[in-house]
C-alpha positions in Angstrom: -10.4 -14.3 22.3 -7.5 -15.4 21.7 -3.8 -14.0 20.7 -3.7 -16.2 17.6 -5.2 -13.6 15.2 -4.6 -8.9 15.6 -6.5 -6.7 13.3 -5.0 -3.5 12.8 -6.6 -1.2 11.2 -5.0 2.2 8.8 -6.2 5.1 7.7 -4.4 4.7 4.6 -4.7 8.7 4.0 -3.1 9.0 7.5 -0.1 6.9 7.1 3.3 8.5 7.1 5.6 8.9 4.3 8.9 8.1 6.3 9.3 4.4 7.7 8.5 4.0 11.3 9.7 0.8 10.7 7.5 -1.6 11.3 5.4 -3.7 9.1 2.6 -2.4 9.3 4.2 0.4 7.6 5.2 -1.3 4.3 1.7 -2.8 4.4 0.0 0.2 4.5 2.8 1.9 1.6 2.0 -0.8 -0.5 -2.0 -0.5 -0.7 -1.1 3.2 -1.2 1.5 2.9 -4.0 0.5 3.8 -7.2 3.9 4.3 -9.2 6.3 2.0 -10.4 9.0 3.3 -7.6 6.8 3.4 -5.4 7.0 -0.7 -5.6 10.3 -0.7 -6.8 10.9 0.6 -3.1 8.9 -1.3 -1.6 9.9 -4.5 -3.3 13.2 -4.2 -1.6 11.1 -5.7 1.6 11.6 -9.4 1.4 8.4 -9.8 3.2 6.1 -7.9 0.2 8.5 -8.9 -2.3 5.5 -11.5 -3.3 2.8 -8.8 -3.2 4.7 -6.5 -5.2 5.0 -9.3 -7.9 1.5 -10.1 -7.6 0.3 -6.8 -8.7 2.6 -6.5 -11.1 0.7 -9.7 -12.6 -2.8 -8.4 -12.1 -2.8 -6.4 -15.6 -1.3 -9.4 -17.7 -4.2 -12.2 -16.7 -7.7 -10.5 -17.7 -8.7 -13.3 -15.9 -7.0 -12.3 -12.1 -7.8 -8.3 -13.5 -11.5 -9.4 -13.7 -11.7 -11.3 -10.7 -9.9 -8.1 -8.7 -12.4 -5.5 -9.8 -15.1 -7.1 -9.3 
């Protein structure tokens, strides 16, 4: 084993709605997000900004959407 990678497993249904201030929480909330409001809140985080933009792009790009659904 090395210290170059870290694996974290999160049970999304158990992820709390209130932030604990960690990046793991931010990513968990991104994966749970279903509304535009939730995405807007997460987009304020510079680390997640690109991920939110990518999520918004999927429905606009048929190829990406089909790849995502596969």
